[in-house]
MIDO-916508 format. One line per field, with one value per residue: residue in one letter; x, y, z of N, C-alpha, C in turn. Coordinates in steps of 0.02 Angstrom, whole numbers, plus 32768, in hexadecimal, padded with zeros to 4 digits. Layout:
// MIDO-916508
code = a; ...
n_c1 = X; ...
n_c2 = Y; ...
n_c3 = Z; ...
ca_c1 = X; ...
ca_c2 = Y; ...
ca_c3 = Z; ...
c_c1 = X; ...
c_c2 = Y; ...
c_c3 = Z; ...
// end
This chain:
// MIDO-916508
code = x; x; x; x; x; x; x; x; x; x; x; x; x; x; x; x; x; x; x; x; x; x; x; x; x; x; x; x; x; x; x; x; x; x; x; x; x; x; x; x; x; x; x; x; x; x; x; x; x; x; x; x; x; x; x; x; x; x; x; x; x; x; x; x; x; x; x; x; x; x; x; x; x; x; x; x; x; x; x; x; x; x; x; x; x; x; x; x; x; x; x; x; x; x; x; x; x; x; x; x; x; x; x; x; x; x; x; x; x; x; x; x; x; x; x; x; x; x; x; x; x; x; x; x; x; x; x; x; x; x; x; x; x; x; x; x; x; x; x; x; x; x; x; x; x; x; x; x; x; x; x; x; x; x; x; x; x; x; x; x; x; x; x; x; x; x; x; x; x; x; x; x; x; x; x; x; x; x; x; x; x; x; x; x; x; x; x; x; x; x; x; x; x; x; x; x; x; x; x; x; x; x; x; x; x; x; x; x; x; x; x; x; x; x; x; x; x; x; x; x; x; x; x; x; x; x; x; x; x; x; x; x; x; x; x; x; x; x; x; x; x; x; x; x; x; x; x; x; x; x; x; x; x; x; x; x; x; x; x; x; x; x; x; x; x
n_c1 = 8029; 806B; 80B9; 80CF; 80C3; 810F; 8107; 8185; 81E0; 8288; 8334; 839C; 83C5; 83F3; 83BF; 83F4; 844B; 8410; 839A; 8338; 838C; 8369; 8344; 833B; 82EF; 8342; 82FF; 8271; 8253; 8220; 821C; 8274; 82A7; 833E; 8376; 83E4; 8452; 8465; 84D2; 84EA; 8561; 85CE; 85AE; 85AE; 854B; 84DC; 842B; 83FA; 838D; 830F; 8334; 8361; 82E9; 82AB; 82B8; 8265; 81E9; 81D4; 81CC; 8155; 80F9; 80FC; 80D9; 813B; 81B6; 8234; 82DF; 834E; 83E7; 846A; 84DA; 8535; 8518; 851F; 84C3; 8508; 8588; 85A3; 85A5; 8556; 855C; 84F3; 850C; 8546; 85B7; 85FF; 8631; 8697; 86E1; 8776; 8791; 8715; 86BA; 870D; 8728; 8741; 86D9; 8663; 8647; 8694; 86A2; 86A4; 86FC; 8756; 8736; 86BC; 866C; 8668; 8623; 85A9; 8579; 856B; 850A; 8498; 8485; 8497; 850A; 85A6; 8630; 86A0; 86E4; 8769; 8790; 87FD; 8816; 87A9; 8768; 87A1; 8754; 86E7; 8675; 864B; 86AA; 86DE; 867E; 8649; 85FC; 8626; 8697; 86AE; 864E; 85E9; 85C3; 8599; 858D; 8613; 8661; 86AB; 8690; 86F8; 8732; 87B2; 8840; 889C; 88F3; 8984; 899C; 892A; 88CD; 8885; 88C5; 892A; 88E4; 8878; 88C2; 8900; 8890; 8867; 88CE; 88B4; 8839; 8863; 88A6; 8844; 87E7; 876E; 86EA; 86D1; 8747; 87CE; 87EA; 8798; 8738; 8769; 8738; 876F; 8746; 8751; 8764; 86FC; 8731; 8782; 8726; 86D4; 8679; 866F; 86F5; 8706; 8727; 86BE; 867C; 866F; 863F; 8635; 8618; 85AE; 8539; 848E; 8435; 839F; 82F8; 830C; 8365; 83F6; 8424; 8490; 8503; 851F; 858E; 8594; 8600; 8620; 8671; 86AE; 863D; 85F8; 8653; 864F; 85C9; 85CF; 8629; 85E9; 8571; 859D; 85B4; 8537; 84E3; 845F; 840D; 83C2; 8423; 8422; 8449; 8456; 844E; 84B5; 84F3; 84C5; 8494; 8506; 853B; 850E; 8560; 854B; 84FC; 8497; 848E; 849F; 842D; 83C5; 8370; 8363; 82D8; 82BA; 8250
n_c2 = 7FC3; 8038; 804D; 8081; 8053; 8075; 805B; 8067; 804B; 800C; 8005; 7FDB; 7FA2; 7FFA; 8077; 80DD; 811B; 8138; 8170; 81FD; 8285; 82CA; 836F; 83EE; 8484; 8500; 8561; 8564; 84DD; 8491; 8404; 83CB; 837C; 8347; 832A; 82D2; 82A9; 81FF; 817D; 80F4; 80DF; 8111; 80E2; 8056; 7FF1; 7FEA; 7FE4; 8088; 80DA; 80CC; 80D2; 8157; 8199; 818D; 81F1; 825C; 821C; 81FF; 8281; 82AE; 8251; 8270; 82F3; 8356; 83D8; 83E1; 83E9; 83F1; 83B0; 83B1; 836D; 82D6; 8271; 8204; 81CD; 817F; 81AA; 8216; 8263; 82BC; 8336; 8380; 8400; 844F; 8410; 83A1; 8300; 82A5; 8242; 824B; 81E9; 81C3; 8237; 8288; 8238; 820F; 81CF; 8202; 8298; 82D8; 8354; 83B1; 8413; 83FD; 846A; 8495; 8426; 8426; 849F; 847F; 8422; 8475; 84CF; 847E; 8433; 8483; 8484; 84BD; 849F; 842E; 8393; 832B; 8281; 81FA; 816F; 80DF; 8044; 7F99; 7F37; 7F88; 7FBE; 803D; 809D; 80D6; 80FB; 815C; 8128; 80AA; 80BC; 8132; 818B; 8210; 8215; 826F; 8323; 834F; 82DD; 8247; 819F; 8123; 80AC; 8034; 7FCD; 7F5E; 7EF8; 7EEF; 7EAB; 7EAC; 7EED; 7F60; 7FA0; 800A; 8068; 808E; 80BA; 812B; 817C; 818C; 81DB; 8251; 8274; 8290; 8304; 8361; 83F4; 8435; 84AA; 8504; 84FD; 8495; 83E2; 8355; 82D6; 822F; 818D; 80EA; 8063; 7FBD; 7F57; 7ED3; 7E26; 7DFF; 7DC4; 7D6D; 7D49; 7CD1; 7CE5; 7D6D; 7DF9; 7E44; 7EE6; 7EEB; 7F41; 7F89; 800C; 802A; 803E; 8066; 80EE; 80FF; 812A; 8136; 80CB; 806C; 8014; 7F91; 7F48; 7E97; 7E0F; 7D84; 7D6A; 7D4F; 7D85; 7DFA; 7E3C; 7E55; 7EA9; 7F18; 7F42; 7F6A; 7FD6; 8031; 803F; 8084; 80FF; 812B; 813D; 814C; 8103; 806C; 7FE1; 7F7E; 7EE7; 7EB2; 7E2C; 7E2B; 7DD9; 7D9B; 7E09; 7E56; 7E1B; 7E63; 7ECF; 7F33; 7F73; 7F9B; 802B; 804C; 801A; 8068; 8107; 8196; 81FC; 829A; 82D3
n_c3 = 8000; 8010; 7FA5; 7EFF; 7E57; 7DB9; 7D0E; 7CB6; 7C2E; 7C18; 7BDF; 7C2B; 7CD2; 7D32; 7D86; 7DD1; 7D7D; 7CFE; 7D24; 7D69; 7DBD; 7E52; 7E8F; 7F0E; 7F3E; 7F9B; 7FE8; 7FCF; 7FD6; 7F71; 7F04; 7E77; 7DDC; 7D8A; 7CE5; 7C8C; 7C02; 7BD3; 7BAA; 7BB4; 7C05; 7BB9; 7B39; 7B3B; 7B40; 7AD6; 7AA4; 7AE8; 7AED; 7B2D; 7BB2; 7BB9; 7BB0; 7C29; 7C97; 7C67; 7C60; 7CE7; 7D1A; 7CDD; 7D12; 7D9A; 7D99; 7D9D; 7D9A; 7D1B; 7CF8; 7C72; 7C2B; 7BB3; 7BCE; 7BEC; 7C75; 7CFF; 7D8D; 7DEC; 7DE2; 7E2F; 7ED3; 7F55; 7FDB; 8009; 8031; 7FD3; 7F9F; 7F28; 7EFC; 7E8D; 7E05; 7DA3; 7D45; 7D16; 7CFA; 7CAC; 7C43; 7B99; 7B5B; 7B89; 7B92; 7B1F; 7AE4; 7B47; 7BBD; 7C58; 7CAC; 7C74; 7C89; 7D15; 7D27; 7CEE; 7D4A; 7DB9; 7D8B; 7D77; 7DED; 7E5A; 7EA8; 7EF0; 7EF9; 7EAC; 7ECC; 7EA2; 7E88; 7E4F; 7DF8; 7DD7; 7E22; 7E0C; 7D8E; 7D7B; 7D0C; 7CF3; 7CE8; 7D5D; 7DC6; 7E4F; 7EB6; 7ED4; 7F19; 7F71; 7FE8; 8028; 80D5; 812C; 812C; 813F; 8133; 80F1; 80BC; 8088; 8011; 802B; 8004; 8052; 8028; 7FD3; 7F5F; 7F18; 7E8F; 7EAB; 7F11; 7F03; 7EB7; 7F0D; 7F79; 7F45; 7F2F; 7FB3; 7FE4; 7F9E; 7FD7; 8058; 8040; 8022; 8052; 80C2; 809B; 8103; 8144; 8180; 8186; 8137; 818B; 8180; 8160; 8155; 80EB; 80D8; 8044; 7FFC; 7FEC; 7F55; 7EC8; 7E40; 7DA6; 7D27; 7D04; 7D0D; 7D6E; 7DE9; 7E19; 7EAB; 7F3C; 7FDD; 7FE9; 7F9C; 7FDF; 8014; 804A; 809C; 80D6; 817F; 8182; 8149; 80BE; 80A2; 8033; 802A; 8013; 8024; 8074; 8109; 8177; 8143; 8111; 8189; 81CA; 8175; 8186; 820B; 8208; 81AF; 81F4; 8267; 8230; 8216; 8291; 82BC; 826D; 8233; 8204; 8179; 8132; 8089; 801D; 7F97; 7F3E; 7EC9; 7E82; 7E65; 7DF7; 7D8D; 7D93; 7DF0; 7E89; 7F15; 7F1F; 7E9B; 7E5D; 7E81; 7EA3; 7EFE; 7F35; 7F72; 7FF8
ca_c1 = 8000; 8097; 80E3; 80AD; 80EC; 8107; 8120; 81B1; 8210; 82CE; 8365; 83CB; 83AA; 8413; 839C; 841F; 8471; 83E6; 8360; 8340; 83AD; 833B; 835F; 830A; 82FD; 8357; 82D1; 822A; 824A; 8203; 8247; 8273; 82D7; 836C; 8376; 8423; 845A; 8480; 84EA; 8501; 85A6; 85FD; 859B; 85C2; 8514; 84A1; 8413; 83EC; 835A; 82DC; 8352; 8362; 82A5; 828F; 82AC; 822B; 81AD; 81CC; 81B4; 810E; 80D1; 80FA; 80C7; 8174; 81DF; 826F; 8316; 8373; 842B; 8486; 8517; 852F; 8527; 84FD; 84BC; 853A; 85CA; 85A9; 8588; 8553; 8555; 84BA; 8523; 856B; 85F1; 85F2; 866B; 8694; 8722; 878F; 878D; 86D2; 869F; 873A; 8734; 872F; 869C; 8629; 863D; 86D5; 86A3; 86A2; 8737; 8749; 8713; 8677; 8649; 865B; 85EF; 856A; 8563; 8555; 84CC; 845F; 847C; 849D; 8546; 85D8; 8675; 86A6; 871F; 8779; 87BB; 881D; 87FF; 8777; 877E; 87A7; 8716; 86B2; 866C; 8633; 86E5; 86EF; 8647; 865B; 85D5; 864A; 86D7; 86AC; 860D; 85DE; 8594; 8582; 85A9; 865B; 8680; 86A9; 869F; 871B; 874B; 87FA; 8854; 88DD; 891E; 89AC; 899C; 88EA; 88CE; 8866; 88EB; 8949; 88AF; 8854; 88F2; 8909; 8853; 8869; 88FB; 8891; 8808; 8887; 88BC; 880B; 87D7; 8728; 86E1; 86D6; 8789; 87DC; 87E8; 875D; 873E; 876D; 872E; 8785; 8718; 8772; 8740; 86F1; 8762; 8777; 8707; 86B8; 8651; 8685; 8737; 8707; 8720; 8687; 868F; 864D; 8656; 8605; 8608; 8571; 8500; 8456; 8415; 8357; 82D8; 831A; 838F; 8429; 8429; 84D7; 850D; 8542; 85A8; 859E; 8641; 8606; 869C; 86B5; 85FA; 85E9; 867F; 8635; 858D; 85E2; 8648; 85B5; 8543; 85BA; 85AE; 84F0; 84CE; 8417; 83E9; 83C8; 844E; 8401; 8470; 8431; 8478; 84BD; 851F; 84AA; 848C; 8546; 8547; 8500; 8595; 8534; 84D2; 845D; 848D; 8499; 83EB; 8394; 8379; 8337; 82B1; 82AF; 820B
ca_c2 = 8000; 8073; 804C; 808D; 803C; 8095; 802E; 808C; 801C; 8020; 7FD9; 7FC5; 7F9E; 8027; 80B7; 8111; 813B; 8154; 8191; 8244; 829A; 82FB; 83AA; 840D; 84CB; 850D; 858D; 8550; 8496; 846E; 83D1; 83C4; 8349; 8357; 82F7; 82D5; 8277; 81BE; 8158; 80B3; 80DF; 811A; 80BD; 8010; 7FC0; 8003; 8029; 80A8; 810D; 80C7; 80EC; 81A0; 81B4; 8183; 822E; 8280; 81F7; 820A; 82C6; 82B1; 8229; 8291; 8339; 8379; 8401; 83BD; 840F; 83C4; 83C1; 838A; 834C; 8292; 8269; 81CE; 81DC; 815C; 81C8; 824F; 8260; 8300; 833A; 83AA; 8442; 8470; 83EA; 8367; 82D4; 827C; 8228; 825F; 81B0; 81C0; 8274; 82A3; 8205; 8227; 81AF; 8223; 82DB; 82EA; 839A; 83DD; 8417; 83F2; 84A5; 8497; 83F1; 843F; 84D2; 845C; 8406; 84AC; 84EC; 8450; 8415; 84B5; 847B; 84F1; 8485; 83EA; 836F; 82F7; 8248; 81E5; 8134; 80B4; 8003; 7F63; 7F17; 7FB9; 7FD0; 8082; 80C9; 80F9; 8119; 816D; 8104; 806D; 80CE; 8161; 81AB; 823A; 81FB; 82AC; 835A; 8355; 829C; 8215; 8159; 8113; 8068; 8027; 7F87; 7F56; 7EC7; 7F11; 7E83; 7EB6; 7F24; 7F9C; 7FBD; 804A; 8096; 80A8; 80DF; 816E; 81A2; 819D; 8215; 828C; 8286; 82AF; 8347; 838F; 841E; 8449; 84F1; 852C; 84F3; 8455; 83A5; 8329; 8297; 81F8; 814A; 80B9; 802A; 7F89; 7F38; 7E8B; 7DFD; 7DFF; 7D8A; 7D7C; 7D16; 7CC3; 7D00; 7DB6; 7E14; 7E73; 7F20; 7EE7; 7F75; 7F9A; 8054; 8031; 803C; 8091; 810F; 8107; 8145; 8116; 8090; 8067; 7FD1; 7F85; 7F0B; 7E5E; 7DE6; 7D40; 7D67; 7D61; 7DAF; 7E3D; 7E5B; 7E6D; 7EE3; 7F51; 7F59; 7F8C; 8017; 805C; 804D; 80B7; 813F; 813D; 811F; 8152; 80DD; 8024; 7FC8; 7F41; 7EC7; 7E96; 7DFF; 7E44; 7DAC; 7D91; 7E4A; 7E70; 7E00; 7E9A; 7F01; 7F69; 7F59; 7FBD; 8071; 804F; 8005; 8093; 8150; 81B2; 8239; 82BD; 82E5
ca_c3 = 8000; 8013; 7F69; 7EBF; 7E1F; 7D78; 7CDB; 7C88; 7C10; 7C18; 7BBF; 7C5E; 7D15; 7D63; 7D84; 7DED; 7D48; 7CC9; 7D41; 7D7A; 7DFB; 7E6F; 7EB2; 7F3B; 7F46; 7FE0; 800C; 7FC9; 7FE3; 7F37; 7EE7; 7E2E; 7DC7; 7D54; 7CB1; 7C68; 7BCE; 7BE9; 7B6F; 7BCD; 7C1E; 7B83; 7AFD; 7B41; 7B3B; 7AB2; 7AA0; 7B28; 7AE3; 7B60; 7BF0; 7BB5; 7BB5; 7C6C; 7CBF; 7C4E; 7C75; 7D2F; 7D24; 7CCB; 7D41; 7DDB; 7D91; 7DBB; 7D6D; 7D03; 7CDA; 7C46; 7C19; 7B7C; 7BE7; 7C04; 7CBD; 7D22; 7DD4; 7E14; 7DDA; 7E5C; 7F16; 7F6F; 8024; 801A; 8047; 7F9D; 7F87; 7EFD; 7EF4; 7E50; 7DF1; 7D61; 7D19; 7CF8; 7CDD; 7C79; 7C11; 7B56; 7B43; 7BA6; 7B76; 7B03; 7ACF; 7B81; 7BE7; 7CA0; 7CC7; 7C5D; 7CAC; 7D58; 7D25; 7CE1; 7D8A; 7DE4; 7D71; 7D7C; 7E2F; 7E8F; 7ED0; 7EE6; 7EF5; 7E91; 7EE5; 7E71; 7E93; 7E12; 7DD3; 7DF5; 7E39; 7DDC; 7D7A; 7D75; 7CC5; 7CEE; 7CE4; 7D9B; 7DEC; 7E93; 7EE8; 7EE5; 7F39; 7FA9; 7FF1; 8063; 8107; 814B; 8103; 8146; 813C; 80BC; 80C8; 804A; 800A; 802B; 7FF9; 8074; 8006; 7FA0; 7F21; 7EF7; 7E5D; 7EC6; 7F49; 7EF4; 7EA1; 7F47; 7FA2; 7F27; 7F3D; 7FFA; 7FEB; 7F86; 800A; 8090; 802D; 801B; 808B; 80C6; 808C; 8141; 8160; 819F; 815E; 813B; 81AE; 8150; 817C; 8124; 80E4; 80B0; 800C; 8000; 7FCA; 7F0C; 7EA9; 7DFE; 7D85; 7CE2; 7CFA; 7D0F; 7DB1; 7DF0; 7E42; 7EEC; 7F6B; 8011; 7FE3; 7F75; 800E; 8004; 8082; 8093; 8112; 81BF; 817C; 8116; 80A1; 8095; 800B; 8046; 7FDC; 803D; 8095; 814B; 81A0; 8124; 8110; 81CD; 81D7; 814F; 81A7; 8249; 81F7; 8194; 822A; 8292; 820D; 8217; 82D1; 82C9; 823A; 8233; 81CF; 815F; 80FD; 8050; 7FF6; 7F52; 7F19; 7E86; 7E62; 7E4E; 7DB4; 7D5F; 7D9E; 7E1D; 7EBF; 7F30; 7F0D; 7E52; 7E45; 7EA2; 7E9E; 7F32; 7F27; 7FB1; 8008
c_c1 = 802A; 80C5; 80B7; 80DC; 80DB; 8129; 8147; 81E6; 8256; 82F7; 8394; 83AA; 83BB; 83F7; 83C2; 843E; 8446; 83AA; 836C; 8368; 8384; 8361; 8327; 831E; 830C; 8323; 8289; 821E; 822C; 8236; 823E; 82A3; 8302; 8372; 83B4; 8423; 847A; 8495; 8507; 854C; 85DA; 85EF; 85AA; 858A; 84D7; 846B; 8406; 83B5; 8322; 82F5; 834F; 831D; 8289; 8286; 8270; 81EA; 819F; 81B1; 816A; 80E2; 80C9; 80E2; 80FD; 819B; 8220; 82A0; 8341; 83B9; 8442; 84C4; 8508; 8543; 84FF; 84FB; 84F0; 857F; 85D6; 858D; 858A; 8549; 8519; 84CC; 8550; 85A7; 85DA; 8633; 8662; 86D9; 8735; 8787; 874A; 86BF; 86CC; 8749; 871B; 86EF; 865D; 861D; 867F; 86DB; 86A6; 86E3; 8724; 8723; 86CA; 864D; 8638; 8623; 85AB; 854E; 8549; 8511; 848F; 8451; 8484; 84D8; 8577; 861E; 8674; 86E8; 872B; 87A6; 87D5; 87FB; 87CB; 8793; 877E; 8762; 86DD; 86AC; 8653; 866C; 86EE; 86B7; 865A; 8637; 85F0; 8689; 86CD; 8669; 8610; 85B2; 857C; 85A3; 85F5; 867E; 8676; 86B1; 86BB; 8737; 8797; 8806; 8899; 890D; 8943; 89AE; 895C; 88EE; 88B0; 8890; 8905; 8916; 888C; 8882; 88FD; 88CB; 8850; 8896; 88DB; 885E; 882A; 889E; 8883; 8801; 878D; 8721; 86E7; 871A; 8791; 87D4; 87A5; 876C; 873C; 8768; 8740; 8759; 873A; 8745; 872F; 872A; 8750; 8757; 86EA; 8690; 866A; 86C8; 873C; 86FB; 86E6; 869A; 8669; 866B; 8620; 85F2; 85C9; 8532; 84CB; 8437; 83CB; 8339; 82E7; 8348; 83C5; 842C; 8471; 84DE; 8532; 8553; 85B8; 85E5; 8635; 8632; 86A1; 8672; 85E9; 8613; 8665; 85F6; 859D; 85FE; 8613; 8583; 855C; 85B6; 8566; 84D0; 8483; 83ED; 83F4; 83F4; 8433; 842D; 8442; 8460; 847A; 84EA; 8507; 84A7; 84CE; 855C; 853C; 852E; 857D; 850C; 849D; 8458; 8480; 8451; 83B3; 83A1; 8349; 8314; 82A4; 8265; 8202
c_c2 = 803F; 8078; 8057; 8079; 8064; 8069; 8056; 805C; 8038; 7FF0; 7FBA; 7FC8; 7FDB; 806D; 80EE; 813B; 815A; 817A; 81DA; 824D; 82D3; 8334; 83CA; 8456; 84DB; 8534; 8574; 8507; 8470; 843E; 83D0; 838C; 8363; 831B; 8301; 82A2; 8238; 8198; 8114; 80B1; 80E2; 80F0; 8073; 7FDE; 7FDD; 7FCE; 8046; 80DD; 8109; 80DF; 8139; 81C0; 81B2; 81C4; 8256; 825E; 8200; 824F; 82CC; 828B; 824B; 82DA; 8367; 83A0; 83DC; 83ED; 83E0; 83DF; 8395; 8364; 8305; 828E; 822F; 81DE; 81BA; 817A; 8203; 823E; 82A7; 8300; 8365; 83EF; 8462; 844B; 83AE; 8341; 82AA; 8262; 8240; 8227; 81AC; 8201; 8294; 8271; 821D; 8206; 81CE; 8267; 82F5; 8333; 83CB; 83DA; 8407; 842D; 84A7; 8460; 8407; 8472; 84B3; 843D; 843C; 84C7; 84BF; 8439; 8445; 84AB; 84B4; 84D5; 843D; 83CD; 8333; 82C0; 8231; 81AC; 810D; 806F; 7FD0; 7F44; 7F47; 7FCF; 8017; 80B4; 80F3; 811B; 8122; 8142; 80BE; 807B; 80F7; 8184; 81DC; 8214; 8233; 82E5; 8360; 8313; 826D; 81CF; 813F; 80CD; 8066; 7FDD; 7F7D; 7F27; 7EE8; 7EEB; 7E8E; 7EF3; 7F64; 7FC0; 8003; 807E; 80B7; 80CE; 8126; 8199; 81B7; 81D9; 8255; 82A3; 82A9; 82F6; 8379; 83B7; 8433; 8493; 851D; 8525; 84AF; 841B; 8381; 82EE; 825F; 81B6; 8117; 807B; 7FF4; 7F6B; 7EEF; 7E66; 7DF9; 7DBE; 7D9F; 7D42; 7D0E; 7CE4; 7D4B; 7DCE; 7E46; 7EAB; 7F21; 7F1B; 7F83; 7FE4; 805F; 802A; 806F; 80AD; 8119; 8124; 811A; 80DA; 8099; 801F; 7FC7; 7F45; 7ED5; 7E2E; 7D9E; 7D36; 7D7D; 7D91; 7DF6; 7E61; 7E7A; 7EAA; 7F21; 7F6D; 7F81; 7FD2; 8048; 806F; 8083; 80FC; 8158; 8122; 8121; 812D; 8092; 800F; 7F83; 7F23; 7EAA; 7E6B; 7E17; 7E18; 7DA1; 7DD3; 7E64; 7E51; 7E36; 7ED5; 7F3E; 7F4A; 7F8D; 8006; 8078; 8044; 8033; 80DD; 8170; 81F2; 825C; 82CE; 8330
c_c3 = 8000; 7FD6; 7F2C; 7E86; 7DDF; 7D44; 7CA6; 7C6D; 7C0F; 7BEE; 7BF1; 7CA3; 7D40; 7D62; 7DA9; 7DB6; 7D12; 7CE4; 7D52; 7DBA; 7E17; 7E91; 7EDB; 7F47; 7F90; 8008; 800A; 7FDB; 7FA9; 7F19; 7E9B; 7E1C; 7D8E; 7D25; 7C86; 7C2F; 7BEC; 7BAB; 7B82; 7BDA; 7BE6; 7B45; 7AFF; 7B31; 7B17; 7AAE; 7AE5; 7B23; 7B18; 7BA4; 7BF1; 7BBE; 7BFC; 7C94; 7CA9; 7C62; 7CBF; 7D3D; 7D14; 7CFC; 7D84; 7DD6; 7DAB; 7D86; 7D5B; 7CE4; 7CB1; 7C37; 7BE0; 7B90; 7BFD; 7C4D; 7CD8; 7D6D; 7E00; 7E10; 7E09; 7EA1; 7F32; 7FBB; 8039; 8031; 8012; 7F83; 7F5D; 7EF3; 7EB6; 7E40; 7DAC; 7D2F; 7CF5; 7CD5; 7CA8; 7C42; 7BCD; 7B3C; 7B61; 7B84; 7B57; 7AEE; 7B0A; 7BA8; 7C2F; 7CBE; 7CB3; 7C7D; 7CF3; 7D59; 7D18; 7D21; 7DB9; 7DCD; 7D7E; 7DC3; 7E69; 7EBD; 7EC2; 7ED7; 7EDD; 7EAB; 7EB9; 7E8F; 7E4F; 7DEF; 7DFB; 7E05; 7E00; 7DCE; 7D6F; 7D2C; 7CBC; 7CE9; 7D24; 7DBF; 7E35; 7EC7; 7EF6; 7F0D; 7F79; 7FAB; 802C; 8094; 8134; 8124; 8106; 814D; 8101; 80DA; 8086; 804A; 800A; 8020; 8017; 804F; 7FCC; 7F5E; 7EF9; 7EC8; 7E79; 7EFA; 7F39; 7EDC; 7EDD; 7F76; 7F87; 7F33; 7F86; 8006; 7FD3; 7FBA; 8045; 8081; 8024; 805B; 8088; 80B9; 80CA; 8163; 8181; 816F; 8165; 816A; 817A; 8174; 8146; 8127; 80BA; 807A; 801C; 7FDD; 7F80; 7EF5; 7E66; 7DE3; 7D3D; 7CD2; 7CFC; 7D56; 7DB2; 7E20; 7E85; 7F1C; 7F9E; 800E; 7FBA; 7FA1; 7FFA; 8043; 8072; 80D3; 814F; 81BB; 8148; 80FF; 808A; 806B; 8033; 800E; 7FF1; 8055; 80DE; 8174; 8183; 811F; 8154; 81DE; 81B3; 8170; 81E6; 823A; 81DD; 81C9; 8259; 8272; 820D; 8257; 82DE; 8295; 8243; 81F8; 81B9; 8128; 80C8; 8027; 7FAD; 7F27; 7ED1; 7E5F; 7E44; 7E0C; 7D7F; 7D67; 7DC6; 7E55; 7ED3; 7F1A; 7EC2; 7E39; 7E5F; 7E92; 7ECF; 7F1A; 7F6A; 7FBA; 7FFC
// end
C-alpha cells in the first residue's frame, strides 16, 4: 500500500545512472529533477534510447519541473554533501567517451549550473572490474557534510591497492570550505571474486541510505561483510544497518546504490 509502480521501459537496470537526479530549492523546498544525457557508460552497451527517456517520463508522471542538460552524466559518478560540495573522478567525467567536446572547467560549470553545487572535488581512477570508468559510488561517499567513507585495499598484491591508496591521499589533501580537513573513515574491500573469469567491482561503498536505515551490500564473505556493516553503522549511528545479499546482483557489475535513485520529500 506504500509503493506505487510505474511501467517505464528501459534498456538497462541501473536507474542510478539513467534516471533523474533530483534537486531541492534551498528556500522554497520545491523539488525538481535534472535530466542529463546517458550513453551507457561511454557507448558500451547500445541501444540506450529507452533509458534516456526515463527522466522525462518520471517528470510527467509526478507533475514535476524538469531541467535538461546536453552533458553526459551518470548519477553513480557523483556524490554530494548537501552543502555545496560534489565528489567525482577524473577517470569517468574527463573520459573522452563521455563529453569529448567539453573541458574540465566546462564540465565543472555544468555541474554547478544544474545541481547548485559550488566546489568540485576530484579523485583519480576507479576500481578493478568497473565498466563505468571509475564511478565514485564504488570508492568514496560522503557520510556527513565534513566526512568521507572511502574504500581501501590493504593487500599490496591486489590491483585496487595502489588506485585506492592514491585516492586516499587526495582525500587527505582536501580542505573543507569552512577550514580544516575532512574526517576520513577507511572501509576495507571485500575479497576479490568474479564470474566466468571476469572480476566484478564488488564494494561495500555501494551502500544505500534510505529513510531511517542504511542498506549495505553483502557478498557471502561473513567476516568481511560483518566488518563493513560495523564500520558503516558507526558512520550512521541513528540508522538501522541492514545487510542485503548482493552476490547475484554484482554479476551485473553493480549493487544497491547503482540500482536505486532517491527522491527528496
